[in-house]
MARKOLVEX-716701 format. One record per residue (C-alpha): residue number from 1; residue in one letter; chain; x, y, z. Coordinates in nm, 2 decimals. Layout:
N
NODE num residuo cadena     px     py     pz
NODE NUM       A      A      X      Y      Z
...
***
This chain:
208
NODE num residuo cadena     px     py     pz
NODE   1       M      A  17.67   6.00  -1.45
NODE   2       G      A  17.68   6.31  -1.68
NODE   3       Q      A  17.50   6.12  -1.96
NODE   4       A      A  17.23   6.00  -1.72
NODE   5       N      A  17.17   6.35  -1.59
NODE   6       Q      A  17.15   6.49  -1.94
NODE   7       A      A  16.90   6.21  -2.03
NODE   8       A      A  16.68   6.32  -1.74
NODE   9       R      A  16.66   6.68  -1.87
NODE  10       T      A  16.59   6.58  -2.24
NODE  11       P      A  16.24   6.69  -2.35
NODE  12       K      A  15.99   6.40  -2.39
NODE  13       A      A  15.93   6.50  -2.76
NODE  14       A      A  16.30   6.43  -2.84
NODE  15       R      A  16.27   6.06  -2.75
NODE  16       A      A  16.19   5.74  -2.94
NODE  17       A      A  16.09   5.42  -2.76
NODE  18       G      A  16.19   5.06  -2.80
NODE  19       H      A  16.21   4.75  -2.58
NODE  20       V      A  16.43   4.45  -2.50
NODE  21       L      A  16.31   4.14  -2.68
NODE  22       S      A  16.55   3.91  -2.50
NODE  23       I      A  16.88   3.90  -2.31
NODE  24       Q      A  17.17   3.66  -2.39
NODE  25       T      A  17.50   3.58  -2.21
NODE  26       G      A  17.77   3.33  -2.30
NODE  27       R      A  18.08   3.16  -2.15
NODE  28       V      A  18.41   3.12  -2.33
NODE  29       R      A  18.45   2.78  -2.50
NODE  30       P      A  18.63   2.64  -2.81
NODE  31       L      A  18.51   2.74  -3.15
NODE  32       Q      A  18.64   2.56  -3.47
NODE  33       V      A  18.71   2.79  -3.76
NODE  34       G      A  18.83   2.59  -4.06
NODE  35       D      A  19.14   2.40  -3.94
NODE  36       R      A  19.20   2.63  -3.64
NODE  37       K      A  19.04   2.63  -3.29
NODE  38       Y      A  18.97   2.95  -3.10
NODE  39       M      A  18.83   3.04  -2.77
NODE  40       S      A  18.51   3.24  -2.80
NODE  41       A      A  18.20   3.34  -2.62
NODE  42       I      A  18.00   3.42  -2.93
NODE  43       G      A  17.76   3.14  -2.85
NODE  44       K      A  17.50   3.30  -2.63
NODE  45       T      A  17.21   3.15  -2.42
NODE  46       T      A  16.88   3.33  -2.35
NODE  47       R      A  16.84   3.44  -1.99
NODE  48       V      A  16.51   3.43  -1.81
NODE  49       G      A  16.42   3.69  -1.55
NODE  50       P      A  16.62   3.99  -1.43
NODE  51       V      A  16.99   4.02  -1.52
NODE  52       E      A  17.23   4.25  -1.34
NODE  53       V      A  17.40   4.51  -1.55
NODE  54       G      A  17.74   4.63  -1.43
NODE  55       V      A  18.00   4.87  -1.58
NODE  56       L      A  18.17   4.57  -1.76
NODE  57       G      A  17.84   4.42  -1.89
NODE  58       L      A  17.59   4.16  -1.81
NODE  59       Q      A  17.63   3.93  -1.51
NODE  60       G      A  17.74   3.59  -1.64
NODE  61       D      A  17.87   3.71  -1.97
NODE  62       E      A  18.23   3.65  -2.08
NODE  63       Q      A  18.46   3.76  -2.36
NODE  64       A      A  18.76   3.56  -2.49
NODE  65       D      A  18.95   3.85  -2.66
NODE  66       L      A  18.92   4.18  -2.48
NODE  67       T      A  19.10   4.36  -2.76
NODE  68       V      A  18.78   4.33  -2.98
NODE  69       H      A  18.50   4.27  -2.73
NODE  70       G      A  18.42   4.38  -2.38
NODE  71       G      A  18.57   4.64  -2.16
NODE  72       L      A  18.42   4.97  -2.06
NODE  73       S      A  18.34   5.10  -2.41
NODE  74       K      A  18.21   4.76  -2.55
NODE  75       A      A  18.05   4.62  -2.24
NODE  76       I      A  17.73   4.51  -2.42
NODE  77       Y      A  17.66   4.41  -2.78
NODE  78       A      A  17.30   4.50  -2.90
NODE  79       L      A  17.14   4.39  -3.23
NODE  80       P      A  16.80   4.50  -3.37
NODE  81       S      A  16.60   4.18  -3.37
NODE  82       E      A  16.44   4.28  -3.70
NODE  83       H      A  16.77   4.18  -3.87
NODE  84       L      A  16.75   3.81  -3.80
NODE  85       P      A  16.51   3.71  -4.08
NODE  86       W      A  16.74   3.89  -4.33
NODE  87       W      A  17.04   3.70  -4.20
NODE  88       Q      A  16.84   3.37  -4.22
NODE  89       E      A  16.77   3.45  -4.59
NODE  90       Q      A  17.13   3.51  -4.66
NODE  91       R      A  17.23   3.18  -4.51
NODE  92       Q      A  16.97   2.99  -4.72
NODE  93       Q      A  17.08   3.17  -5.04
NODE  94       R      A  17.44   3.06  -4.98
NODE  95       G      A  17.37   2.71  -4.88
NODE  96       A      A  17.47   2.75  -4.52
NODE  97       S      A  17.12   2.65  -4.41
NODE  98       L      A  16.89   2.40  -4.59
NODE  99       F      A  16.59   2.47  -4.38
NODE 100       D      A  16.35   2.75  -4.29
NODE 101       D      A  16.43   2.74  -3.92
NODE 102       A      A  16.44   3.10  -3.79
NODE 103       L      A  16.76   3.23  -3.64
NODE 104       T      A  16.71   3.27  -3.26
NODE 105       P      A  16.82   3.58  -3.06
NODE 106       G      A  17.18   3.55  -2.96
NODE 107       W      A  17.28   3.36  -3.28
NODE 108       L      A  17.51   3.65  -3.39
NODE 109       G      A  17.65   3.69  -3.04
NODE 110       E      A  17.43   3.97  -2.93
NODE 111       N      A  17.37   4.03  -2.56
NODE 112       L      A  17.05   4.24  -2.62
NODE 113       S      A  16.80   4.17  -2.89
NODE 114       L      A  16.62   4.50  -2.93
NODE 115       H      A  16.30   4.60  -3.10
NODE 116       G      A  16.22   4.94  -3.23
NODE 117       V      A  16.56   5.09  -3.31
NODE 118       N      A  16.82   5.04  -3.58
NODE 119       E      A  17.16   5.16  -3.70
NODE 120       A      A  17.06   5.44  -3.94
NODE 121       P      A  16.88   5.69  -3.70
NODE 122       L      A  17.10   5.59  -3.40
NODE 123       F      A  17.41   5.80  -3.34
NODE 124       I      A  17.74   5.74  -3.15
NODE 125       G      A  17.68   5.90  -2.81
NODE 126       D      A  17.31   5.85  -2.80
NODE 127       C      A  17.18   5.68  -2.48
NODE 128       L      A  16.92   5.41  -2.43
NODE 129       K      A  16.75   5.51  -2.11
NODE 130       F      A  16.57   5.24  -1.92
NODE 131       E      A  16.39   5.28  -1.58
NODE 132       T      A  16.73   5.28  -1.40
NODE 133       V      A  16.99   5.16  -1.65
NODE 134       V      A  17.15   5.40  -1.90
NODE 135       L      A  17.35   5.25  -2.19
NODE 136       R      A  17.55   5.47  -2.43
NODE 137       V      A  17.61   5.39  -2.79
NODE 138       T      A  17.99   5.38  -2.85
NODE 139       Q      A  18.06   5.21  -3.19
NODE 140       P      A  17.93   4.97  -3.45
NODE 141       R      A  18.01   4.60  -3.43
NODE 142       E      A  18.26   4.49  -3.69
NODE 143       P      A  18.27   4.14  -3.85
NODE 144       C      A  18.55   3.89  -3.79
NODE 145       G      A  18.63   3.53  -3.88
NODE 146       K      A  18.44   3.40  -3.59
NODE 147       F      A  18.13   3.58  -3.72
NODE 148       N      A  18.17   3.41  -4.06
NODE 149       A      A  18.21   3.07  -3.89
NODE 150       V      A  17.89   3.11  -3.69
NODE 151       L      A  17.69   3.23  -3.99
NODE 152       G      A  17.83   2.94  -4.20
NODE 153       Y      A  17.96   3.12  -4.51
NODE 154       A      A  18.27   3.32  -4.59
NODE 155       Q      A  18.10   3.64  -4.72
NODE 156       A      A  17.90   3.70  -4.40
NODE 157       G      A  18.14   3.98  -4.29
NODE 158       K      A  18.11   4.16  -4.62
NODE 159       D      A  17.73   4.12  -4.60
NODE 160       M      A  17.73   4.28  -4.26
NODE 161       V      A  17.92   4.59  -4.38
NODE 162       Q      A  17.74   4.63  -4.71
NODE 163       S      A  17.39   4.59  -4.56
NODE 164       G      A  17.47   4.79  -4.24
NODE 165       R      A  17.31   4.52  -4.03
NODE 166       C      A  17.58   4.52  -3.77
NODE 167       G      A  17.43   4.61  -3.43
NODE 168       F      A  17.63   4.83  -3.19
NODE 169       Y      A  17.83   4.83  -2.87
NODE 170       L      A  17.71   5.00  -2.55
NODE 171       A      A  17.89   5.14  -2.25
NODE 172       V      A  17.71   5.13  -1.92
NODE 173       D      A  17.67   5.48  -1.78
NODE 174       A      A  17.42   5.38  -1.51
NODE 175       P      A  17.42   5.01  -1.38
NODE 176       G      A  17.11   4.83  -1.27
NODE 177       V      A  16.89   4.55  -1.38
NODE 178       L      A  16.73   4.46  -1.71
NODE 179       Q      A  16.50   4.18  -1.84
NODE 180       A      A  16.30   4.09  -2.15
NODE 181       G      A  16.03   4.35  -2.20
NODE 182       S      A  16.23   4.64  -2.04
NODE 183       V      A  16.14   4.96  -2.22
NODE 184       F      A  16.39   5.23  -2.32
NODE 185       E      A  16.39   5.57  -2.47
NODE 186       V      A  16.66   5.70  -2.71
NODE 187       I      A  16.82   6.01  -2.56
NODE 188       P      A  17.01   6.21  -2.83
NODE 189       G      A  17.39   6.28  -2.78
NODE 190       P      A  17.60   6.51  -3.00
NODE 191       R      A  17.45   6.34  -3.31
NODE 192       S      A  17.75   6.39  -3.54
NODE 193       V      A  17.80   6.04  -3.67
NODE 194       S      A  17.54   5.77  -3.69
NODE 195       V      A  17.61   5.40  -3.62
NODE 196       A      A  17.56   5.32  -3.99
NODE 197       Q      A  17.81   5.60  -4.10
NODE 198       A      A  18.07   5.49  -3.84
NODE 199       L      A  18.06   5.14  -3.99
NODE 200       Q      A  18.11   5.27  -4.35
NODE 201       H      A  18.41   5.47  -4.23
NODE 202       K      A  18.57   5.13  -4.15
NODE 203       A      A  18.43   4.94  -4.45
NODE 204       W      A  18.75   4.96  -4.66
NODE 205       K      A  18.93   4.70  -4.45
NODE 206       H      A  18.64   4.45  -4.47
NODE 207       L      A  18.56   4.48  -4.84
NODE 208       R      A  18.91   4.42  -4.98
***
């Protein structure tokens, strides 16, 4: 609870506010990627009403491969909702989508669709403090073949790294309950590496 106690002592002027636009969870199910079939929970469904948040994530959410998703340090995946129109445009430009249908929250596998925060000013170790829940930023999301399959074009992973529109993983420092509309404040941590910078440190293996 050290992070939560630190959050309570942080001066109000040091905080920035945002809110949860929607919450999504998913069950593990088959996903076809080319000629191969994987098990994945990247397909998320929007939840209505309060959702319990435990140290391993949202109630009802599953992960197929705990080496890359889930666990204490990657319990929840959050994405700025402002990124979805940009991803929709990339899909249209590359012929992955022929229509103007907007991407819905959860399309990229995000548990929390957030409004009011993004990767550049957010740092590893910062906390999102809600009324009772405290979530700590641990690392950027990195692309994978499943992400490319869901977006519908092979360069989606490179687009994520080059644009910095990756979202971020969260550890649960204080469990509780969240729902759409829940308001949070950003409580600064050590502030040595931003989410955007952390992604670029790993960019070499995705841009080869």
